[in-house]
N, C-alpha and C positions, 0 to 999 in steps of 0.2 A: 619524454611521453609525447605523443602528438593529439590533442585533444581538440576536438570538434563541436561548437556548441551550437547548436542549429535551432536557436528559440531565444528569447527577451532573457538575458543574465546580464543585471547589473556591472558595468566598467569597474565597479571597486573589485565586484569578487571573478570576473575575467585576470585582471590583475594578480590576484590570490594566488590563481593558476599558477601564472606565469611567472611570479616568485618563487613557487617551486621548480622550478626549471621547464616548466612544459612550453611545448608548441603550440598555443595558440591558436587556432581558426575561429573568430568569432562572425557568423553569418548570421542574422534571425530571420532572415526570410525564405532559408530555403528549408523544401519542404515537397514531397513527392519525386517528381523525376529530377529535379535539381538537387536535391538531397542524397538521391542515389551516385549522380554523377561526381555530387564532390566528394562522396567517401569513396567512390572509385579514383578519383583524382589526388585527394591526399593524404588517403589510405592511412587514417587517424587509430590508436587504441584505442583511446577512450571518445566514445559521445555521450553529447549531456544534450537530454532535449525535457522538455515541458511538455506543452498539449500536443507535439508533433508526433505523425506516427513514424513506426519504425518498424517495416515489412519486410517478409521472409529475403527479396529483390533487393533490399538494403546491406543487408547479413552479404548476402553473394556477392554483394559488390567489394564488398572489402574482407578476403579472408582475413588482415589481423588484427579487428577488431575485436577486441575482448571484455570488453567494461561497455555496458549501457546504462546511462544513470537518467531513471526518471527524474527531475526536478519537482515531486510531489510525493502524496500517497499513492493513488493510485495505477496501475501498471497497465487497464485493459487497451492501451494504445500501440503497446508494443506486442511484437512476435515473439513469446515464451517459448512457443516450442520450440522454433524455429531456432532461434538461441541458445537453448539446451541441447539442440544437434548439433549445433557447429560451435559447442564448447563457449559461449561468451556470456558471464555473469551481466545478470541483470539485478539493479539494485534503485532502489528508492529511498524516499525522504519522509517515515513513513512520521505522523506525531505532531509535527514543527507547526500543521497549520489546522492543529486540534482547536488552539483557545481562538483563532479565529469564525472558525465554523461554527462552535458553539455561539456565540457571538451574535452571529446571525442568525441560528435557531432561535435562542430568546427573544431579537427582534420581531421576529413574525409569530413569534409565539405573543408577544405583548401587544403588536400590530393588529392579530384578530380579533383578539380580546375589545382594544380599545378604538380599533377601526382606523387607527391612527395615518394612513394613507386618504381615506375616503375625505377625512374632515381635510387632509390638507388641498386635497383638489376643489374642494368645496371652496376653502375658504379665497383660492388664486381664482375663484372663478367666478367670486363675489358673491359669495350665496353664506348666511348665516343660519346652520338647523341644530341650537344647541340642542333641540328636544331628540331628533336624532341620535345624535351622537351621545347623546348620556347614558344609552341604554351600551351597556356591560358587564357579563357579572363576576368578574375579576378572579384575579390567578391565584391568591391566595387561598388555601387548603382544595384546591381544584387535584383531581389525579393526571397525573403525567406521565405517559407509556411513554417508555423508553427500549425502542427495539434494535439492539444491539449496545455492551455496554466496552466497550473499546475507547481508546484512549481521547475520543472527541465524545463520544456517549459520557462518559466519568467527567467531563467539563460541562457537560449540559446538566447529569444529575446536582453537580455540585451549586449551578448559579439558578436554578431552579430550586433547590434546597433553601438560598438566601432570599428568596421571593416568597417561601411560607407552602409551596408547592409539596403535596404529598406524592413520591417518587414510586413507582413500580418499574423492573426493569424485565429484561427477557435477551438472552443469547444464548448459542449453544451452547458456549462455556460454563456460563453462569450457575453457579450453587447456592443453595441457599445460605451455608458459612459467607461467602462470596459476597452476597445481597448482604445481605446484613453488616459487613464490614464497611458496606459503601453507604448504607444509611438507607436503605431503599427495600420494598417488598418483592417478593421473589415470584416472575409467574415461571411455570413447566410450560407454557406455550407460549408463540408469539399470539396467538389467537385470543389465549387469555386478557394479553394487552387491549384486541379491540375490543372484549367485551366491558373491561372497567376502565379503561379511560374517560377524563372529558377531553384530552390534548394526549396523540400521539408524536413520536418528533423519532426519524430515522436515521439510523447511522450505523449500518451496514456495509463494510468493503464488500462491491461486486466479486461474486465469483458464480461457478457452476451453480452451487444450491441456491444461492441467493435470487438468482434471478429470476424476475415473476413471481419473486416469493408474497408480495405483497400485494395480494389480487382480490377477483369478486369476494371472495367468503371473508376475508379479512374484512373487508370496505361494508358486508348485510350484518356482522358482529359490531359493529362500530355502533357507540349511540347516536340518538339523533340528537343531530346540531354537533356535533362533535366537533374538532380542530383537528387536523394532519397538517404534518412538518415532513416535507424530506427537501435535507439539503447533502445528501449521499449521491447516490447514482440515480440515474433518470430509471434504465432496467430490471433496478430494486422492483419499481410499483409497476402497475398493469395501469397505466395511466387512461385507456377507455371504464377501466370499472372506477377510477378515482372519478372521472368525468360524469359517473353514473350516480356514484353516491353523493356527489353535490347536487347532484339533482334533483332525487327521491329522496335522500335524506336530511340534507339542508347542512350538510359534511360542507365545514370550509379550511379554505385550506392557503399552506404557504410554502409554496414551491424554488428551488434555486437551479432547478434540472429539468429537462425536457428531452421527451425520447425524439423530435424532430428538430433540436434545437440547430443551428448553424456554424461550422467550425468557423466562420470570419469575426472577426472582432468586432466589426459594425456592418452592419446590413439591415433592408427591411428586409420583417420577419415578422407573419400575423403567427402568435400561437393559438391554437385551439385550446388550451391548458389554461395558459394566461391570462386570456382575453374576458374569461367570464367572471362578471363582477365581484363572485363570492371567492375567490383566488385573488392572493398576492403573491404576484411574481417577482422576482430579481433573478438577475442575466448570470445566472452560473459565477455568482462574486464570492463563492465561502469562505473561499481561501483567500482571494484579493485585499488582506491589510498588509501595510507595510512591514511591519512587526512578522506576520506569517513569512513574507515574501523572502525579509533578509534570513529568518531562519534557516529555511529551505534551502538560500543560495549558499550559506554556510555550511551547511550538512553537506550538501553534493560538493563543496571544496575538500572538506573533510574526509569524505571516501576516496576521494581520487590520492590525498594524503596516505592516508592509511595503505591503500593500493599501492603505492610507488613502495612506500618504507616496508610492509610488511608482504606484502602479495594478497594476503584477506582483504575482503569485501566486504564491509557489514552492510546491514540491511539487505542480505543479495536474496534474490526472493524464486531463482531455480535451481537450487542445489539440494539435492536428492536428501532427503534425511535420513533413511536407510538404507544402505546400501545393500547388494548382493553377494557383498562380503560373505562364508561363512567362517572363515579362520583365522588366527591373528598371530603373523609369523613374528618374533622379537629376534631382534639381533645385537647383541652388547660387544661391543668392537671398541677397540681403540681408535679416535679419532683420526683418520689419514686417507690421503687420495686412492680414491678405483675400489675400497671396500664394498661399497654397494653396489656398483658394477658388477660383481662377480658374484652377489648375490641376486640381483635381478636377470642375469643370466643365467641361474638354475632357475630361478623362477620361470624363465620365458621356455627353455628347455623340457619343461612339463608338462606346457602349454596352460599353465595358470595364470587366471587375469588379476593385473593388481588395482584392487578398489580406490584403495586410500592408503598414503604413504608419509609419516613424519620422521623425523630425525630428532632426536631430542638428544638436546648436548651437554653435559655437565660441567658443575665448576672445576673451570682450570683448562676448558676445550680438548683435556687429554683422553674421555672417555664419553661413549653418547652410545644412545641404546635406539634401532629401529624399529620401528614400530609398521608391519606393512601386513594390512587386512587383503586378502584372497578369498579366491572365490572357490577355491577348491582346495582338497589337503596332500601336500607334498609327504613321498613316501622317505622314509628310513634313510633310505642312501640318497632321498636329494639333500635331505637334514645334513646328513654327513659328508656329502660334497660342498655344503654352504662350508660349515665348521672347518672343513680342508682347504678352502680356498684361498686361506688366508692366517696366515700366521698375530695376525692382529684381530682376529674375532676371539672371544672370550666366549660366549657360546652361544645356543642356539634353540630356539622354543617354538611350540606349534600348541596355539590353543586353539578350542572351536567357541565359535560363539554364538551357536544355536542352545535354545535351549534355556 
């Protein structure tokens, strides 16, 4: 396997891939046209990226590419639609940075309550202002509303409860029973979070459904002087609506992501949101702890290892959950060369498409069963042709998957 790594990737994990007998090309500087050209020249089977974008043009430049791994959780920087059209797996490393992001969210919650950054800035400027900085509500007993109770949200819940906060939550999949198991209050609507919370923390994945979800109506229903935390994705929040809430409702915010943040690691940047004195902004560092990064890299290597050994891709994000298959063809046969070729010849001649296929081998490796999911029904004559195509076929049955 040839692996191209086009982002920062610690050397010990590069060596781990090489120990798998992969031919590895590591160049963290590759971006845009440079990456496209290298994909064409090196022709890897696997591409590993972190923040680097992967475009449709890049897929076209490398027909042999079969797997793209995003060494992180979000994958909105990858053209998944084109990947799917070209039958390229796209995998991510979800949950490996959950603790890191949760720790930052809690840091922002505590910082807003105690004005910790402003304390530091004043002291460094030679000013002592105990009168001003002694004013704080405290987090104990306050209500934290968690929007999104996936891996990161659950880590935040655990930490907030340890601080004595009352936690309520919402997500599309959350049920009252699940909320009870997590030890939190259940909200039927994400707008209920706005109504009831002293602090709101957002932990949603970016999808078509969540883009712009937290907008003007949500902020209009937040309590006066409430706190708002976003360490998820900038696109989930209407930043203009957030700025208006900061201005008119005394909402204070802690944010790690911005709608206009630069792609560069270091540059001059004036943030309209982050420069507001009532906003504590960090530099999109939620997942950036050594522990989290090591866990992500280990997961990326494991995905490569599994793919090489089994052909299966863990954490694949672009496999169709339900195929167009309507029938299941089961062929019990002796485990011999050429059996399945004869079966597939009959299926092809019937102009029926195979959607999914697996060949299960029984103990002793003498007997096998091919399960072939197809999008149309074979005739009785076709079934008979398959049965008679080899003396090593024991039985052939066709079952409907509908209803």
